[in-house]
C-alpha positions as CSV (number, residue, x, y, z in Angstrom):
1,M,1.0,1.4,-8.5
2,S,0.2,4.4,-10.7
3,V,2.8,6.3,-12.7
4,T,2.1,9.2,-14.9
5,T,4.6,10.1,-17.6
6,K,4.5,13.2,-19.8
7,I,6.0,12.9,-23.2
8,S,6.8,15.8,-25.5
9,A,8.7,16.4,-28.7
10,I,9.1,19.0,-31.4
11,Q,10.4,18.1,-34.8
12,D,9.8,19.6,-38.2
13,E,7.1,21.9,-36.9
14,L,5.2,18.9,-35.5
15,T,4.5,19.0,-31.7
16,V,3.3,15.9,-29.8
17,Y,2.2,15.9,-26.3
18,A,1.2,12.7,-24.6
19,E,0.3,11.6,-21.1
20,N,-0.1,7.9,-20.1
21,T,-1.1,6.2,-16.9
22,V,0.3,2.8,-16.1
23,T,-1.6,0.7,-13.6
24,S,-0.2,-2.5,-12.2
25,G,-1.7,-5.0,-9.8
26,S,-3.4,-7.6,-12.0
27,E,-2.0,-10.2,-14.3
28,E,-3.3,-8.4,-17.4
29,K,-2.2,-4.8,-17.3
30,T,-3.7,-2.1,-19.5
31,F,-2.1,0.8,-21.2
32,S,-3.7,3.9,-22.6
33,L,-2.2,7.0,-24.2
34,N,-3.9,10.1,-25.3
35,I,-2.1,12.2,-27.9
36,S,-2.6,15.6,-29.4
37,A,-0.4,16.9,-32.2
38,F,-0.7,20.3,-33.8
39,S,0.8,21.1,-37.2
40,T,-0.2,21.5,-40.8
41,G,-1.7,18.0,-40.6
42,A,-3.0,18.2,-37.0
43,F,-4.8,15.2,-35.5
44,Q,-5.9,13.7,-32.3
45,C,-5.6,10.0,-31.6
46,K,-5.7,7.4,-28.8
47,I,-3.5,4.4,-28.5
48,E,-4.4,1.4,-26.5
49,G,-2.7,-1.9,-25.7
50,K,-2.6,-4.6,-23.1
51,G,-0.6,-7.6,-22.1
52,L,2.6,-8.8,-20.4
53,G,6.1,-9.4,-21.5
54,K,7.4,-8.3,-24.8
55,I,4.7,-6.0,-26.3
56,Q,4.3,-4.1,-29.5
57,Y,1.8,-1.3,-29.4
58,I,-0.1,-0.2,-32.5
59,A,-2.3,2.8,-32.8
60,S,-6.0,2.1,-32.7
61,G,-6.9,4.6,-35.4
62,I,-7.3,8.2,-36.4
63,V,-9.8,10.3,-34.5
64,E,-9.3,13.5,-36.4
65,A,-7.3,14.6,-39.4
66,K,-7.1,18.3,-40.3
67,D,-7.5,19.3,-43.9
68,N,-8.3,15.8,-44.9
69,I,-4.7,14.7,-44.6
70,P,-4.8,11.1,-43.3
71,F,-2.3,10.1,-40.7
72,T,-1.6,6.8,-39.0
73,L,0.1,6.7,-35.6
74,S,2.0,3.7,-34.3
75,A,3.9,3.2,-31.1
76,F,6.4,0.5,-30.8
77,K,8.0,-0.9,-27.6
78,V,9.7,-4.2,-27.0
79,N,10.9,-4.7,-23.5
80,S,10.9,-7.5,-20.9
81,T,9.3,-5.1,-18.4
82,P,6.0,-4.0,-19.9
83,Y,5.2,-0.3,-19.8
84,E,8.6,0.7,-18.5
85,E,8.8,3.4,-21.1
86,I,7.7,4.4,-24.6
87,T,10.7,5.8,-26.4
88,S,9.5,6.7,-29.9
89,F,6.5,7.3,-32.0
90,Y,6.2,6.9,-35.8
91,L,4.0,9.4,-37.6
92,Q,3.3,8.4,-41.2
93,K,1.7,10.8,-43.7
94,F,0.3,9.0,-46.7
95,H,0.8,10.9,-50.0
96,D,2.6,10.4,-53.3
97,D,6.1,9.8,-51.9
98,Y,5.0,8.1,-48.6
99,D,7.2,10.2,-46.4
100,T,7.7,8.8,-42.8
101,L,8.5,11.1,-40.0
102,K,10.0,9.6,-36.9
103,I,9.8,11.5,-33.7
104,I,12.1,10.6,-30.8
105,L,10.3,11.5,-27.6
106,T,11.7,12.9,-24.4
107,M,10.4,11.3,-21.2
108,I,9.5,13.6,-18.4
109,D,8.3,11.9,-15.2
110,E,5.7,13.7,-13.3
111,V,5.7,12.9,-9.5
112,I,2.2,11.9,-8.3
113,P,1.7,12.6,-4.5
114,S,1.8,9.4,-2.5
115,Y,0.3,9.2,0.9
116,L,0.6,7.6,4.3
117,F,-2.4,7.0,6.5
118,V,-1.9,7.1,10.3
119,A,-4.2,5.9,13.1
120,D,-3.7,8.5,15.8
121,T,-5.5,6.3,18.3
122,S,-5.8,8.3,21.5
123,N,-6.4,11.5,19.6
124,E,-9.4,9.7,18.1
125,R,-8.5,10.6,14.6
126,L,-7.1,9.4,11.2
127,Q,-4.3,11.4,9.6
128,K,-3.3,11.6,5.9
129,R,0.3,12.6,5.3
130,L,2.8,12.8,2.4
131,K,5.2,9.9,2.2
132,S,7.9,12.1,0.8
133,D,8.5,14.4,3.8
134,L,5.9,13.0,6.3
135,S,4.1,16.3,6.2
136,F,0.5,16.7,7.3
137,V,-2.3,16.8,4.6
138,M,-5.6,16.3,6.5
139,E,-7.4,14.5,9.3
140,I,-10.8,13.3,10.3
141,N,-12.0,12.8,13.8
142,E,-15.2,12.2,15.8
143,A,-16.1,15.9,15.5
144,S,-15.4,16.3,11.8
145,D,-16.7,12.9,10.6
146,P,-20.2,13.3,9.2
147,V,-21.0,9.9,10.6
148,G,-20.3,11.2,14.0
149,Q,-19.2,7.9,15.5
150,P,-18.6,8.1,19.3
151,Y,-15.6,6.5,21.0
152,Y,-13.5,6.4,17.9
153,Y,-10.2,4.7,18.5
154,P,-8.7,3.7,15.1
155,G,-6.0,1.1,15.3
156,A,-4.6,-1.0,12.4
157,L,-5.0,0.1,8.8
158,A,-4.9,-1.4,5.4
159,C,-5.5,0.2,2.0
160,D,-5.9,-0.6,-1.7
161,D,-6.0,1.8,-4.7
162,T,-9.2,3.4,-3.6
163,Y,-10.2,2.5,0.0
164,L,-8.9,2.6,3.5
165,Y,-9.8,-0.2,5.9
166,V,-9.8,0.6,9.6
167,V,-10.2,-1.5,12.7
168,N,-11.7,0.6,15.5
169,S,-11.4,-0.5,19.2
170,G,-14.2,2.0,20.2
171,W,-17.8,1.3,20.7
172,S,-19.1,1.9,17.2
173,Y,-18.3,0.1,13.9
174,L,-15.3,-2.1,14.6
175,V,-14.3,-2.5,10.9
176,E,-14.7,0.4,8.6
177,K,-14.3,1.1,4.9
178,R,-13.4,4.6,4.0
179,L,-12.4,6.6,0.9
180,K,-8.7,7.3,0.8
181,S,-9.2,10.6,-1.0
182,D,-11.0,12.4,1.8
183,L,-11.2,9.7,4.5
184,S,-15.0,9.8,4.4
185,F,-16.9,6.8,5.9
186,L,-18.6,4.4,3.6
187,I,-19.7,1.3,5.5
188,G,-18.9,-0.4,8.7
189,T,-19.7,-3.6,10.7
190,S,-19.5,-4.8,14.2
191,G,-20.1,-8.4,13.1
192,T,-23.2,-10.4,14.1
193,G,-23.7,-13.3,16.3
194,D,-20.8,-15.7,16.3
195,N,-18.9,-13.4,14.0
196,T,-18.8,-10.4,16.4
197,F,-15.4,-8.9,17.0
198,N,-13.6,-8.8,20.3
199,E,-11.0,-6.1,20.1
200,P,-9.8,-6.4,16.4
201,V,-6.3,-5.1,16.2
202,G,-4.9,-6.2,12.8
203,I,-6.1,-5.9,9.2
204,A,-4.7,-6.7,5.8
205,C,-6.3,-6.9,2.3
206,D,-5.9,-8.4,-1.1
207,D,-8.0,-7.8,-4.2
208,T,-11.0,-9.5,-2.8
209,Y,-10.8,-10.1,0.9
210,L,-10.0,-8.6,4.3
211,Y,-8.1,-10.5,7.0
212,I,-8.6,-9.4,10.6
213,T,-7.0,-10.5,13.8
214,E,-9.0,-10.4,17.1
215,K,-6.8,-9.9,20.1
216,L,-9.3,-11.1,22.7
217,N,-11.0,-13.9,20.7
218,H,-7.5,-15.2,19.7
219,R,-8.6,-15.8,16.1
220,L,-8.4,-14.8,12.5
221,Q,-11.3,-13.7,10.4
222,K,-11.7,-13.6,6.6
223,R,-14.3,-11.2,5.2
224,L,-15.3,-9.7,1.8
225,K,-13.9,-6.3,1.1
226,S,-17.0,-5.3,-0.9
227,D,-19.5,-5.3,1.9
228,L,-17.4,-6.5,4.9
229,S,-19.4,-9.7,5.1
230,F,-18.1,-12.8,6.9
231,V,-16.4,-15.6,5.0
232,A,-14.3,-17.8,7.4
233,K,-12.5,-17.9,10.7
234,I,-9.9,-19.9,12.6
235,G,-8.3,-19.9,16.0
236,S,-8.6,-20.2,19.7
237,L,-6.5,-19.4,22.8
238,G,-3.3,-21.5,22.9
239,S,0.1,-22.1,21.3
240,G,-0.8,-24.9,18.8
241,D,-0.6,-24.5,15.1
242,D,-4.2,-23.4,14.8
243,Q,-4.1,-21.3,17.9
244,F,-3.2,-17.7,18.8
245,Y,-2.5,-15.7,22.0
246,G,-3.5,-12.1,21.5
247,P,-2.6,-12.0,17.7
248,Y,-1.8,-8.5,16.5
249,Q,-1.1,-7.1,13.1
250,L,-0.8,-9.1,9.9
251,S,0.2,-8.8,6.3
252,C,-0.6,-10.8,3.1
253,D,0.9,-11.5,-0.3
254,D,-0.6,-13.4,-3.2
255,T,-0.6,-16.7,-1.4
256,Y,0.2,-16.3,2.3
257,L,-0.7,-14.5,5.5
258,Y,2.0,-13.5,8.0
259,I,0.7,-12.9,11.5
260,A,2.4,-11.4,14.6
261,D,1.2,-13.8,17.2
262,N,1.9,-11.3,20.0
263,V,1.9,-13.1,23.3
264,N,3.2,-16.3,21.8
265,N,6.2,-14.3,20.7
266,R,6.2,-15.9,17.3
267,I,5.4,-15.3,13.6
268,Q,2.9,-17.5,11.9
269,K,2.7,-18.1,8.1
270,R,-0.7,-19.4,6.8
271,L,-2.5,-20.0,3.5
272,K,-4.9,-17.2,2.5
273,S,-7.2,-19.6,0.7
274,D,-8.4,-21.7,3.7
275,L,-6.4,-20.0,6.6
276,S,-4.5,-23.2,7.2
277,F,-1.2,-23.4,9.0
278,V,2.1,-23.4,7.0
279,A,5.0,-22.5,9.3
280,K,6.0,-20.6,12.5
281,I,9.1,-19.2,14.2
282,G,9.9,-17.6,17.5
283,S,9.9,-17.8,21.2
284,S,10.3,-15.2,24.0
285,G,13.7,-13.5,24.1
286,T,16.2,-11.2,22.4
287,G,17.9,-13.7,20.1
288,D,17.8,-13.6,16.4
289,D,14.9,-16.1,16.3
290,Q,13.1,-14.7,19.3
291,F,10.7,-11.8,19.9
292,K,9.5,-9.6,22.7
293,Y,5.8,-9.1,21.9
294,P,5.8,-8.7,18.1
295,K,3.0,-6.4,17.0
296,G,3.5,-5.0,13.6
297,I,4.4,-6.8,10.4
298,I,4.6,-5.9,6.7
299,H,6.2,-7.6,3.7
300,D,7.6,-6.8,0.3
301,D,8.5,-9.3,-2.5
302,T,11.3,-10.9,-0.5
303,Y,11.3,-9.9,3.2
304,L,9.2,-9.5,6.3
305,Y,9.6,-6.5,8.6
306,I,8.5,-6.9,12.2
307,T,8.2,-4.5,15.1
308,E,8.8,-5.7,18.6
309,F,6.7,-3.8,21.1
310,S,8.8,-4.7,24.2
311,G,12.0,-5.6,22.3
312,Y,12.2,-2.0,21.0
313,R,13.5,-3.1,17.7
314,I,12.7,-3.9,14.1
315,Q,13.5,-7.3,12.6
316,K,14.0,-8.1,8.9
317,R,13.4,-11.8,7.9
318,L,13.0,-13.8,4.7
319,K,9.4,-14.5,3.7
320,S,10.2,-17.9,2.3
321,D,11.4,-19.7,5.4
322,L,10.9,-16.9,8.1
323,S,14.7,-16.9,8.7
324,F,16.5,-14.0,10.3
325,V,18.3,-11.4,8.2
326,A,18.9,-8.2,10.3
327,K,17.7,-6.2,13.2
328,I,18.0,-2.7,14.6
329,G,16.9,-0.8,17.7
330,S,17.1,-0.4,21.5
331,Y,15.0,1.5,24.1
332,G,15.0,5.3,23.7
333,S,14.2,8.3,21.6
334,G,17.3,8.4,19.4
335,D,17.3,7.9,15.7
336,D,18.0,4.2,16.0
337,Q,15.8,3.7,19.1
338,F,12.2,3.0,19.7
339,I,9.6,3.0,22.5
340,W,6.7,0.7,21.8
341,P,6.9,0.4,18.0
342,V,3.6,-1.0,16.7
343,G,2.4,-0.2,13.2
344,I,4.7,-0.6,10.2
345,A,4.2,-0.1,6.4
346,C,6.6,-0.1,3.4
347,D,6.9,0.9,-0.2
348,D,9.7,0.1,-2.8
349,T,12.4,1.9,-0.8
350,Y,11.3,2.8,2.7
351,L,9.8,1.6,5.9
352,Y,7.3,3.7,7.9
353,V,7.2,2.9,11.6
354,I,4.7,4.1,14.3
355,E,6.0,4.4,17.8
356,E,3.2,4.4,20.4
357,G,5.6,5.4,23.3
358,N,7.5,8.1,21.4
359,H,4.3,9.5,19.8
360,R,6.1,9.7,16.5
361,L,6.4,8.3,12.9
362,Q,9.8,7.1,11.6
363,K,10.9,6.7,8.0
364,R,13.8,4.2,7.4
365,L,15.5,2.5,4.5
366,K,14.4,-1.1,3.9
367,S,17.8,-2.1,2.6
368,D,19.7,-1.8,5.9
369,L,17.0,-0.5,8.3
370,S,18.9,2.8,8.7
371,F,17.2,6.0,9.8
372,V,16.0,8.6,7.3
373,A,13.5,10.9,9.0
374,K,11.0,11.3,11.8
375,I,8.2,13.5,12.9
376,G,6.0,13.8,15.9
377,S,5.7,14.5,19.6
378,R,2.9,14.0,22.2
379,G,0.0,16.3,21.5
380,S,-3.0,17.0,19.2
381,G,-1.4,19.4,16.7
382,D,-1.0,18.6,13.0
383,D,2.5,17.2,13.5
384,Q,1.7,15.5,16.8
385,F,0.3,12.1,17.9
386,Y,-1.1,10.6,21.0
387,Y,-0.3,6.9,21.3
388,P,-0.7,6.2,17.6
389,R,-0.9,2.5,16.6
390,G,-1.4,2.1,12.8
391,V,0.1,3.2,9.5
392,A,-0.6,2.2,5.9
393,C,0.5,3.0,2.4
394,L,0.4,1.4,-1.0
395,F,3.4,-0.6,-2.1
396,D,4.6,1.7,-4.9
């Protein structure tokens, strides 16, 4: 998650302008703040700090002081949530009477565009769209891609801060790594020997690894994100604990993988470290602990959200024990209806659901699964889709 905050204040003819970027996603988070102040004693300074929990930030030093007037700059913040906000700066001018000037800063949040990535499968293209209103930003397809891959049918997607990972059911690279910024192709692999893919349909990633489901090999692969090289695999056709039947999409948190075991009509929970089995739930049907071909799955800190391709609904379940929480949906094209929902993604507030049969993208509240917005119809225009299958966004 990246948040940019602009801070400004004017007091006693001293103007301070600061911009900081907060980046989370690792245990040790870093904080940097660039400050420019212009007054009789103008200076420029950079503050840095790092850590978790209750933090006190101290200026790292003076970069420039005009007219040989020395300044020290300190920023203090004590809060249980690191980097939530910086509320004040202390500017101290050293001279005979040691005056201290305290500036109370006004926080002005600047919205950073946040994007969705959509696999518009039968149009043979990838789309980039704004999360806020689902509007079109750009696309890349076989004709516009400099790599010029033939038979390009993107399916499931996963992304991190920089890269987009794509499974492609066409005849070229079956797993791709692309830049999120412009969707440009970086590297791809079709696997080699025993590690070849047979219709990969699901992909998830953490800081180091990719996890890929193969529909026709009925297995799960673990690969390095850096170069897409093979690490491990597990699975065969069946309904045992280490078996799958047409596994589809998957999601991962810090410890576990959650897999939509499609034709077995169940959800599997497995350890990321060695891919070993932990738990499962589900059978064929329409009850609370049943599924009709689950295909899409995503998680947040507490819940799983699952799309049922032939059940025409979304389920919300607890990650901890896979137990049922809520559901919504029926067959149709209304706001609370679905036709072949497949891909699903989420952020702090919303779910984003791809419907293959309705050729559209839905935005819904995570809290109660209620409808917010939708876009799409069958076609190849900017706001159209043709049997789309995948959607991805960062959890921010």
